[in-house]
C-alpha positions as CSV (number, residue, x, y, z in Angstrom):
1,X,19.1,-58.8,42.6
2,X,22.9,-58.2,42.6
3,X,23.1,-54.6,41.3
4,X,26.9,-55.1,40.6
5,X,26.4,-58.1,38.3
6,X,27.6,-57.4,34.8
7,X,26.6,-59.5,31.8
8,X,28.0,-58.7,28.3
9,X,29.0,-55.3,29.7
10,X,25.4,-54.6,31.0
11,X,24.2,-54.2,34.5
12,X,21.7,-56.7,35.7
13,X,18.9,-54.1,35.8
14,X,19.7,-52.8,32.2
15,X,20.0,-56.3,30.9
16,X,16.6,-57.3,32.4
17,X,14.9,-54.2,31.0
18,X,16.3,-55.0,27.5
19,X,15.2,-58.6,27.7
20,X,11.7,-57.5,28.8
21,X,11.4,-55.2,25.8
22,X,12.5,-58.1,23.5
23,X,9.8,-60.4,25.0
24,X,7.2,-57.6,24.7
25,X,8.0,-57.2,21.0
26,X,7.8,-61.0,20.4
27,X,4.5,-61.4,22.2
28,X,3.1,-58.4,20.4
29,X,4.2,-59.9,17.0
30,X,2.7,-63.3,18.0
31,X,-0.6,-61.6,18.7
32,X,-0.4,-59.8,15.3
33,X,0.3,-63.2,13.6
34,X,-2.8,-64.6,15.3
35,X,-5.0,-61.6,14.3
36,X,-3.9,-61.8,10.7
37,X,-4.9,-65.5,10.6
38,X,-8.3,-64.6,11.9
39,X,-8.7,-61.7,9.4
40,X,-9.0,-59.1,12.2
41,X,-5.9,-57.3,10.8
42,X,-6.4,-56.8,7.1
43,X,-3.8,-57.2,4.4
44,X,-0.2,-58.3,4.7
45,X,2.1,-57.8,7.7
46,X,5.8,-58.3,7.9
47,X,6.7,-59.3,11.4
48,X,9.8,-58.4,13.4
49,X,9.9,-61.7,15.3
50,X,13.5,-62.9,15.3
51,X,15.1,-59.4,15.1
52,X,14.1,-58.0,18.5
53,X,17.7,-57.6,19.8
54,X,18.6,-55.3,17.0
55,X,15.9,-52.6,17.6
56,X,16.1,-52.9,21.4
57,X,19.9,-52.8,21.6
58,X,20.3,-49.9,19.1
59,X,17.5,-47.7,20.3
60,X,18.4,-48.1,23.9
61,X,21.3,-45.7,23.5
62,X,19.4,-42.9,21.7
63,X,18.4,-39.6,23.3
64,X,14.8,-38.7,23.5
65,X,15.3,-36.1,20.7
66,X,17.0,-38.4,18.3
67,X,15.2,-39.7,15.2
68,X,14.7,-43.1,13.6
69,X,13.5,-44.4,10.2
70,X,12.0,-47.8,9.9
71,X,11.3,-50.6,7.3
72,X,8.4,-52.7,6.2
73,X,9.1,-54.7,9.3
74,X,8.5,-51.6,11.5
75,X,6.6,-52.9,14.5
76,X,9.8,-53.7,16.5
77,X,11.4,-50.3,15.8
78,X,8.2,-48.4,16.7
79,X,7.7,-50.6,19.8
80,X,11.2,-50.1,21.1
81,X,11.3,-46.4,20.4
82,X,8.0,-45.7,22.2
83,X,8.9,-47.9,25.1
84,X,12.3,-46.2,25.5
85,X,10.7,-42.7,25.7
86,X,7.7,-43.6,27.9
87,X,8.4,-42.5,31.4
88,X,5.6,-44.5,33.1
89,X,4.0,-47.9,32.8
90,X,0.7,-46.2,31.8
91,X,2.5,-44.3,29.0
92,X,4.0,-47.6,27.8
93,X,0.6,-49.3,27.8
94,X,-0.9,-46.4,25.9
95,X,1.9,-46.8,23.3
96,X,1.3,-50.5,22.8
97,X,-2.5,-49.9,22.5
98,X,-2.0,-47.2,19.9
99,X,0.3,-49.4,17.9
100,X,-2.3,-52.3,17.9
101,X,-5.1,-49.9,17.0
102,X,-3.1,-48.7,14.0
103,X,-2.6,-52.2,12.7
104,X,-6.3,-52.9,13.2
105,X,-7.2,-49.7,11.2
106,X,-8.7,-47.9,14.2
107,X,-8.9,-44.1,14.5
108,X,-7.1,-44.4,17.9
109,X,-4.0,-45.6,16.2
110,X,-0.9,-43.4,15.6
111,X,-1.9,-42.6,12.1
112,X,-5.6,-42.7,12.7
113,X,-5.7,-46.2,11.3
114,X,-4.6,-45.1,7.8
115,X,-1.0,-46.2,8.0
116,X,-1.4,-49.8,9.1
117,X,1.4,-52.3,9.5
118,X,3.8,-51.0,6.9
119,X,3.4,-47.3,7.4
120,X,3.2,-46.9,11.1
121,X,4.8,-43.7,12.4
122,X,5.1,-41.7,15.6
123,X,6.7,-38.4,14.6
124,X,6.2,-36.9,18.0
125,X,8.6,-39.5,19.5
126,X,11.1,-39.2,16.7
127,X,9.9,-42.2,14.7
128,X,9.7,-40.9,11.1
129,X,7.8,-44.0,10.0
130,X,8.0,-47.3,8.3
131,X,7.7,-47.8,4.5
132,X,6.5,-50.5,2.1
133,X,9.3,-49.6,-0.3
134,X,12.5,-51.6,0.1
135,X,15.2,-49.0,0.9
136,X,12.7,-46.1,0.7
137,X,13.5,-44.9,4.2
138,X,17.3,-44.5,3.6
139,X,17.1,-41.2,1.8
140,X,14.5,-40.1,4.3
141,X,17.0,-40.6,7.1
142,X,19.7,-38.9,5.1
143,X,17.5,-35.9,4.5
144,X,16.5,-35.7,8.1
145,X,20.2,-35.8,9.1
146,X,20.9,-33.1,6.6
147,X,18.2,-31.0,8.1
148,X,19.7,-31.5,11.6
149,X,23.1,-30.5,10.2
150,X,21.8,-27.3,8.6
151,X,19.8,-26.4,11.7
152,X,22.5,-27.1,14.2
153,X,24.1,-23.7,13.8
154,X,20.7,-22.0,14.3
155,X,19.0,-24.1,16.9
156,X,21.0,-25.1,19.9
157,X,18.7,-28.1,20.7
158,X,19.6,-29.8,17.4
159,X,23.3,-30.0,18.3
160,X,24.3,-33.6,19.0
161,X,21.1,-35.2,17.6
162,X,21.5,-38.2,15.3
163,X,19.3,-40.2,13.0
164,X,19.2,-44.0,13.2
165,X,18.3,-45.7,9.9
166,X,17.2,-49.3,9.9
167,X,17.0,-51.4,6.7
168,X,17.6,-54.9,5.5
169,X,20.3,-56.5,3.4
170,X,18.0,-56.5,0.4
171,X,17.9,-52.7,0.5
172,X,21.7,-52.6,0.3
173,X,21.3,-53.5,-3.3
174,X,19.3,-50.4,-4.2
175,X,20.5,-47.1,-5.6
176,X,19.0,-45.3,-2.7
177,X,21.5,-47.1,-0.4
178,X,24.6,-46.1,-2.3
179,X,23.5,-42.5,-3.2
180,X,22.5,-41.8,0.4
181,X,25.7,-43.1,2.0
182,X,27.8,-41.2,-0.5
183,X,25.9,-37.9,0.3
184,X,26.1,-38.6,4.1
185,X,29.8,-39.2,3.8
186,X,30.5,-36.2,1.7
187,X,28.6,-33.9,4.0
188,X,29.4,-35.5,7.3
189,X,25.8,-36.0,8.3
190,X,24.8,-37.3,11.8
191,X,23.2,-40.5,10.6
192,X,23.9,-44.2,11.5
193,X,22.9,-46.9,9.1
194,X,21.9,-50.2,10.7
195,X,21.7,-53.1,8.3
196,X,19.5,-55.9,9.6
197,X,21.0,-58.8,7.6
198,X,18.8,-61.9,7.7
199,X,20.7,-63.3,4.7
200,X,17.7,-63.1,2.3
201,X,16.1,-60.2,0.3
202,X,12.6,-61.7,0.5
203,X,13.3,-65.1,-1.1
204,X,16.6,-64.3,-2.8
205,X,19.8,-65.4,-0.9
206,X,22.2,-62.6,-0.4
207,X,24.9,-64.7,-2.0
208,X,22.9,-64.5,-5.3
209,X,22.3,-60.7,-5.0
210,X,25.6,-59.2,-3.7
211,X,29.2,-59.5,-4.7
212,X,31.3,-60.0,-1.6
213,X,34.0,-57.4,-1.3
214,X,31.9,-55.0,-3.4
215,X,30.3,-51.7,-2.5
216,X,27.2,-53.5,-1.1
217,X,29.4,-55.0,1.7
218,X,30.7,-51.6,2.9
219,X,29.5,-51.8,6.5
220,X,32.4,-51.7,8.8
221,X,31.1,-53.1,12.1
222,X,29.4,-56.4,12.8
223,X,27.0,-57.0,15.7
224,X,25.3,-60.3,16.5
225,X,21.6,-60.4,17.1
226,X,21.1,-63.1,19.7
227,X,21.4,-60.6,22.5
228,X,21.0,-56.8,22.4
229,X,24.4,-56.1,24.1
230,X,26.6,-56.2,20.9
231,X,24.2,-54.0,19.0
232,X,23.9,-51.6,21.9
233,X,27.6,-51.3,22.1
234,X,28.0,-50.8,18.4
235,X,25.4,-48.1,18.3
236,X,26.9,-46.3,21.2
237,X,30.3,-46.2,19.4
238,X,28.7,-45.2,16.1
239,X,26.6,-42.3,17.6
240,X,29.5,-40.9,19.6
241,X,31.3,-39.5,16.6
242,X,28.4,-37.7,14.9
243,X,27.3,-36.3,18.2
244,X,30.7,-34.6,18.7
245,X,31.2,-33.6,15.1
246,X,31.1,-29.9,14.3
247,X,28.5,-28.6,11.9
248,X,30.8,-28.7,8.9
249,X,31.1,-31.2,6.0
250,X,33.5,-34.1,6.5
251,X,35.0,-36.7,4.2
252,X,34.6,-39.4,6.8
253,X,32.0,-42.1,6.0
254,X,29.0,-42.4,8.2
255,X,29.1,-45.2,10.7
256,X,27.4,-48.5,10.0
257,X,27.6,-52.2,10.6
258,X,26.3,-55.5,9.4
259,X,23.9,-57.5,11.6
260,X,23.2,-61.2,11.2
261,X,21.1,-64.0,12.5
262,X,17.6,-62.5,12.0
263,X,14.8,-64.8,11.2
264,X,11.6,-62.8,10.6
265,X,8.2,-64.0,9.4
266,X,5.6,-62.6,7.1
267,X,1.9,-63.4,7.0
268,X,-1.1,-62.2,5.0
269,X,-4.8,-62.4,5.6
270,X,-6.3,-65.7,4.3
271,X,-6.7,-66.1,0.6
272,X,-7.1,-68.7,-2.0
273,X,-4.0,-70.9,-2.6
274,X,-1.9,-69.9,-5.6
275,X,-0.6,-72.3,-8.3
276,X,1.6,-75.1,-7.2
277,X,5.3,-74.8,-7.9
278,X,6.3,-77.0,-10.9
279,X,8.3,-80.1,-9.9
280,X,11.0,-79.2,-12.4
281,X,11.3,-75.6,-11.3
282,X,14.9,-74.6,-10.4
283,X,15.7,-74.6,-6.7
284,X,17.8,-71.8,-5.1
285,X,20.2,-72.6,-2.4
286,X,21.4,-70.2,0.3
């Protein structure tokens, strides 16, 4: 391998490692999709397939002591965070097995099998957890960042730590989103908000739910999701400012950006088919 080769600003070794992580997440999600169809995994599961580059790129620039909050599509974030911290192949394998055990409701899972797909967490590695409530993790991330800010004057190890908060475009229409960003901006909190925009809030096109130019479109950076390099670069820029910010309030807005191009899937365990959609029902267009 040519160690001097640069692709999208990444070395060949780094690029291959990020690509490997993306494939691992996709294969993991494909297995989850299969197990859901065979009723091995119970309930609903919102897959991260199609969004791999966001989690892998963003989390790759974090320090081991940084924190993240996740969404109802939390497998990819948990996968990428654990893989980034694991120092050996054995540790990575244990991480993957504990994730799958959690989804299958086994006691060997991260939450003893009680969290499942939408509530998986690994607090020891800085993953504060997924949530089944749209936008429910945004105030959690903001509160964690406030704790870091308040503790930074007392605990030297908290200086420079940041919180990475993932959420979708649908969550940007909630009150949690606006209140949290306002508080983070007023108090200069060390939190980066990552909007994973797949253009739909469940089945509602974003054009039907958000007024362009309004407060919901306040993110200031855009990163594509076909490869992890743009997201990695955006996250590196966004985390640089809060890491170097003194432990005092600031009027500057927290960093954030809009990501696009995601195409996730959702699947539930088999059930009876619901009522057919009336032929004269109104159709929504993206």
